[in-house]
C-alpha positions, 0 to 999 in steps of 0.5 A, a space after each residue: 457521476 458528481 452525486 453521491 455516492 460515486 462522486 467523481 470528478 472529471 479531472 483526478 491527479 494519482 501518482 503510484 510509484 512501486 519497486 520491487 526488488 529481492 536480495 539474500 540470494 532470491 531469499 528476501 524479497 520488498 515491495 514498497 508502493 507509494 500512490 497519490 492523489 491530487 497532484 502534491 498528496 491533498 486528496 488521499 496518499 497511502 503507503 505501503 512497504 511489505 516483505 516476504 523471506 523463505 526461512 526453509 524451502 517450505 515455510 515462508 514468513 511476511 509481512 509489512 506496515 500501512 501508512 495513510 492519508 487522509 484526504 479531500 476527496 470523500 474516499 480518504 477523509 477519515 483514514 489518517 488514523 487507520 494505518 495499519 501492520 500484518 504479518 504471516 507465516 505460511 508453510 508449504 506443503 
């Protein structure tokens, strides 16, 4: 598996942290997800912060950002400049 396209080493260190919180009487939902690859994050890092807000009983708005940091492993070599923003409005009928 060390050969392309997998290029996986036998031991790989990864850390993940997720925080989910309901606020404002359960109308605002916030999620933070952080992942680091490698012992000190030198193989790549991802951070996703998102929120969902219930405007009414049938309309909700959500959005967030994803930050990425390039790393030493092949999957994370070129992602440092690909931060993203997303937004959505949803109507339930």
